[in-house]
C-alpha positions as CSV (number, residue, x, y, z in Angstrom):
1,M,109.0,189.3,-26.8
2,F,106.1,190.7,-25.0
3,P,105.7,194.7,-25.9
4,N,104.7,195.2,-22.2
5,S,106.6,192.8,-20.1
6,P,109.2,193.8,-18.3
7,S,111.5,191.0,-17.6
8,G,111.8,190.3,-21.5
9,F,109.8,187.0,-20.9
10,S,108.6,185.3,-24.4
11,P,107.2,182.1,-23.9
12,D,107.3,179.8,-27.0
13,T,104.0,178.9,-28.2
14,S,104.6,176.7,-31.4
15,G,103.8,173.7,-29.9
16,F,100.4,174.6,-28.6
17,D,100.2,176.0,-32.2
18,F,100.7,172.4,-33.8
19,L,98.5,170.6,-31.6
20,F,95.7,173.0,-31.9
21,S,96.0,172.5,-35.6
22,V,95.9,169.2,-35.6
23,F,93.4,168.5,-33.1
24,P,90.8,168.8,-35.2
25,Y,91.3,166.7,-37.9
26,L,92.1,164.0,-34.9
27,F,88.7,164.4,-33.8
28,V,86.9,163.6,-36.8
29,L,89.0,160.8,-37.7
30,V,88.1,159.1,-34.4
31,F,84.9,160.1,-34.6
32,L,84.5,158.6,-38.2
33,L,86.1,155.4,-37.1
34,I,83.8,154.9,-34.0
35,V,80.4,155.5,-36.4
36,G,82.1,153.5,-38.6
37,S,82.4,150.4,-36.1
38,L,79.0,151.0,-35.4
39,L,77.7,150.7,-38.7
40,F,79.4,148.0,-39.3
41,R,78.4,146.1,-36.6
42,G,74.9,147.2,-37.3
43,A,75.4,145.8,-40.7
44,R,76.2,142.6,-39.9
45,Y,73.6,142.2,-36.8
46,A,70.9,143.3,-40.0
47,K,72.6,140.5,-42.2
48,N,72.3,137.7,-39.6
49,A,69.0,138.5,-38.5
50,A,67.5,138.7,-42.4
51,S,69.5,135.5,-43.3
52,P,67.1,132.3,-43.3
53,R,67.4,129.7,-40.8
54,Q,68.3,126.5,-42.1
55,S,69.0,123.0,-40.4
56,A,71.5,120.3,-41.1
57,F,72.9,117.2,-39.5
58,V,76.5,118.0,-38.4
59,K,79.1,117.1,-36.0
60,V,80.8,119.6,-33.3
61,V,84.3,119.5,-33.9
62,A,85.4,122.2,-31.9
63,K,84.4,125.2,-29.3
64,R,86.6,128.3,-28.7
65,T,85.8,131.5,-26.7
66,R,87.1,135.2,-27.4
67,V,87.3,137.7,-24.5
68,E,87.0,141.2,-25.2
69,H,88.2,143.4,-22.2
70,H,87.3,146.8,-21.7
71,S,89.2,149.0,-19.0
72,G,87.9,151.8,-17.5
73,T,88.9,155.3,-17.5
74,P,90.4,157.0,-14.7
75,S,89.4,160.4,-13.7
76,F,91.0,162.6,-11.1
77,T,89.0,165.2,-8.9
78,D,90.6,167.2,-6.0
79,E,89.3,165.1,-3.4
80,H,90.0,161.7,-4.6
81,F,91.0,159.5,-7.5
82,T,88.2,157.8,-9.1
83,S,87.4,155.0,-12.1
84,T,85.0,154.0,-14.5
85,P,84.3,150.4,-14.0
86,S,86.1,148.0,-16.5
87,H,84.0,145.0,-18.0
88,S,85.0,142.4,-20.2
89,H,82.7,140.2,-22.7
90,T,83.2,136.6,-23.8
91,Y,81.8,135.3,-27.4
92,Y,81.3,131.9,-27.4
93,Y,81.8,130.0,-31.1
94,I,81.1,126.6,-32.0
95,T,82.5,124.8,-35.4
96,L,80.3,122.4,-37.0
97,E,81.1,119.8,-39.8
98,F,78.3,119.0,-42.5
99,E,77.9,115.8,-43.9
100,D,80.0,116.9,-47.1
101,G,82.9,117.3,-45.1
102,E,82.8,121.3,-44.8
103,R,83.4,123.1,-41.6
104,K,81.9,126.5,-40.2
105,E,82.6,128.4,-37.1
106,F,79.4,130.1,-35.8
107,L,78.6,132.5,-33.0
108,D,76.6,131.2,-30.3
109,V,73.7,133.5,-29.4
110,K,71.4,131.1,-27.9
111,G,73.6,130.0,-25.0
112,L,74.2,126.5,-26.2
113,Y,78.0,126.7,-25.7
114,G,77.6,124.8,-22.1
115,L,75.1,122.3,-23.6
116,V,76.8,120.7,-26.6
117,A,80.9,119.2,-26.5
118,E,83.2,117.9,-29.0
119,D,82.0,115.2,-31.1
120,D,78.4,115.9,-30.3
121,T,76.0,114.8,-33.3
122,G,72.6,116.2,-34.3
123,F,70.5,118.5,-36.2
124,A,71.4,122.1,-35.8
125,A,69.9,125.0,-36.9
126,V,71.7,128.1,-38.3
127,Q,71.0,131.5,-39.4
128,G,73.8,133.4,-40.9
129,D,76.6,133.3,-38.8
130,W,74.8,132.3,-35.8
131,I,73.9,128.9,-34.5
132,V,70.7,129.4,-33.1
133,A,69.5,125.7,-32.0
134,F,71.4,122.1,-31.6
135,E,68.9,119.1,-31.0
136,R,71.5,116.0,-30.2
137,T,71.0,112.6,-32.0
138,A,72.4,109.3,-32.7
139,A,75.9,109.8,-35.1
140,P,74.9,108.2,-38.5
141,S,77.4,105.8,-40.1
142,Y,79.4,108.4,-42.1
143,Y,80.6,109.8,-38.6
144,S,82.0,106.7,-36.9
């Protein structure tokens, strides 16, 4: 009860006390997750960028895409409803088979996805987890 309250009303604030005691920890956790994700992406990019470029005769055995969609966040004002725009990003992957039978999937960072087809053969330049070039040629006898 509030000491000077004429009606005797005493609000229950225990739920808010719990929320305010947990919020700083949740804020720090979300902040660390975001920073960790950015550091991981940056480290992966640096690893691929620093990798030596290698060229080999290959066969394109598969292609796939992965779409990431990020929705907008709504906001309300007294006059109207607004929303930040949503966006998506498509990642393109090409799976190559090397002469020794090994297969590996590479992220297309140079726009080659639409220029190659499954069963194409040729020389591919790869750098870490990226495919950076592809030159189509006739298949040798071991791919026939």
